[in-house]
N, C-alpha and C positions, 0 to 999 in steps of 0.2 A: 741581191740578185736581180737581174733584169727579167721582165716578163717572158721574153723569148727563151732565155736560158732556163727559166723556171719550168716551162712547159716540157722541156726535154728531160728533166730530172725524174728519177723514179719517185714513187709516192712517199717512200720513207725519208727521202732527202728534201722534200718540198716543205716550205714553211707552212705554218698553220693557216695563214690567210690565203695561201695559194692552193690548198687541197680541194679537189673538186667536190668531195662529199661533205665538206664542212661548211657550216653557215656562220657568217660573220655576226649576224644579228641574233641575239638570244631572245626567244619568245617565252614569256611567262606562261606556265600551264594554267588552264582556266579553273582555278580553285573555286571561283564563284559558282561553278556549276553544281557543286556538292552541297547539300543541305544537311546541317548537323541537327539532329533531333535532341532537344533538351528535355529532361524529365519534368513533368508538371510539378508545381509547388505542392508541398505537403499540406494537407487539409485536416480538419478535425476527424473526418471519416477515416483517414488513413491511420490516425493515432488510435482510434477505437479498434481497428483491425490488428494492431500490434499486440501480440500475446504478452509481451513483457510489460505492457502498460496496464494490464487488467488488475483491478484491485479486488482483493479477497480478504476474508476474515482470517487472521492468523490465530487468534485465541479469544476466548470469552472468560472473564474472571467474575465469579460471583462471590461477593463478600457480605458477611452478616456479622456486624459488630454488636455484641451484647453489652459490653462494658463491665462484665464481671465473670468470674469463673464459677463453676458449679453446675447445677442441674440445668439452668437456662442455656448455658453454652452447649451442653451435651444435647439438649433438644434441638437447638439451632443446627448443630452438625447433623443431626438425624434428618432434618428438613432438607438440607443441601444434598445429603446422600440419597434421599428419596427422589429428589428432583433430577439429579444428574446420573445417579448410578455409580458414582465414584466416591472414593474415600477422601473426605476433606482434610485440610491442614489447619492446625491451630496457629494463631498469631499471638505474640506476646507484647506487652506494653514496653515502650522504650524507656520511660521514666515514671516517677511516682507523682500522682496527683491526689493530694489529700482531700481536696474539695469533692472529688468524684469517688473517693475511696478506692483508687487504683494504685497498686504497688508495682514496682519495677519487675519485669520478667514474669508478670502474671498473665495467664492466658485470658484474653478478653474478647477475641474475635475468632472467626473461622472462615476460611475461603477455599474455593476449589477452582481449578482451571479446566476448561472444556475446549476441545478442538474438533474440527471436522464438521460432519453433518449434524451431530448432536448439538454443537454450538449454535448452528444456524436455526435449529428447531427451537431451542430455548430462547434465543434472541427474538425470534418471531413471536413467541408467546409473550415475552416481556414488552415488546413494542405494541402489541395488541392491547395490553393493559393501559399503555400511555396514549392509545388511539393514534399512534404513528405521528405524534407531535412532539418535537424537541425544540430546545432553544439554542441559540448560537453559543451560549455559555457552556453548553454540554460538549462542544467540540474543542479539542486542543489544537495548538499550532502544529503539532507533529502528526496530525491526521487521525488521532484516536478520539473516541467519544464515550460518554457514560451517562447513566441515568439511574434512578432509584424507584422502587415500588414500596408501598407501605404494608401490603398484606400478601403473603406468599400464596394464599388460597386463590388469588386471582389468576394464578398460573395454571390452574386446573388440578391442584392437589386437594384432596378431600380434607375437610376440617376434622381435626382430632382434638377433643377437649383436653386430653392429657398433655398434648404438645403445646397448644396455644397458637398464637399468630405472630409471625416474625416478618419484618421487612428486610430487604437486601438491596445491594448495589450491583449494577451491571456495568462492567468495563469492557469495551470492545477495542481490540488492537487490530488495525488494518495493515496490510502489507502488499508488496508487489513481488513478482518472481525476480530472484536475484538478490534479495535482501540478506540471504544467508552469507554473502561475501563478507559483510562487516561483522558477523558474529562467530564465524568458524575459527578454530584454533590454528589451523595450518594455512599459510598464505592468505592471511587476513588482508582485506582491502577496504576501500572507502566507497560509499555510495555517492554518485554524482547528484548535484542539486536538482536537475530536471527529473530524476528518477524518484526523488523523495515525495512522500505524500503530504500535501499541505491541508490546511483547514478547509479551503474551498473545494479541494478534491474529495475530501470525506463527506462534506455536505452534499455535493453533487451525487456521489455514490449512494448516499442514504436516500436522496430524493428519487433516483432512478431505480434502485433495487427494491425499495419498499413502498414507493410512491408516497413518501412521508412529507411532512410539512415542517419547516424550520422557522420558528418565530424569532423576531428580532430581540425581544426582551420579555421577561416575565410580567404578567399582568397582576 
């Protein structure tokens, strides 16, 4: 169409280039005028604030191995019951050792599992005996740690001549919220690697929680 004829046509019959309200040049909207706010990178302080990353004591196992059945094992069970207020469980030998005089399926040890505030109280008393000093060998790769004491009377129990003196082992299992996913029976899942507790995490937790000292090796 010629320009003169185009001006006489109604708007709906005009070509796109000849419409008076249309622009031939397309202008790009100024996207550069808007600033996008990016979240700051995660820091160590943010990880500490995450409640799912907090480490806590799942359970404390106290084990007293006598090596024989009889009165000594019964008295050792009495010591654990006096210390924890719970009924201990007897452990049996897995195989026969003639040099130690142990028969298979013979009761040779006793242990008890403690949880909650009671576990933290007993653990505090046990670490006080060790003067809050442990070795790196006491910590496992899965984030647990353990140690032993030679005399149970150091925990604050009154000495009884009829009972004697017994030593015991402390085993501490650490956990994080959400660990139940891998242990429940229904809809069991797997724990991701960043959520698992490592040896370095348990050492750091021990140093921060109890202000303890971790030595490189035994002297």
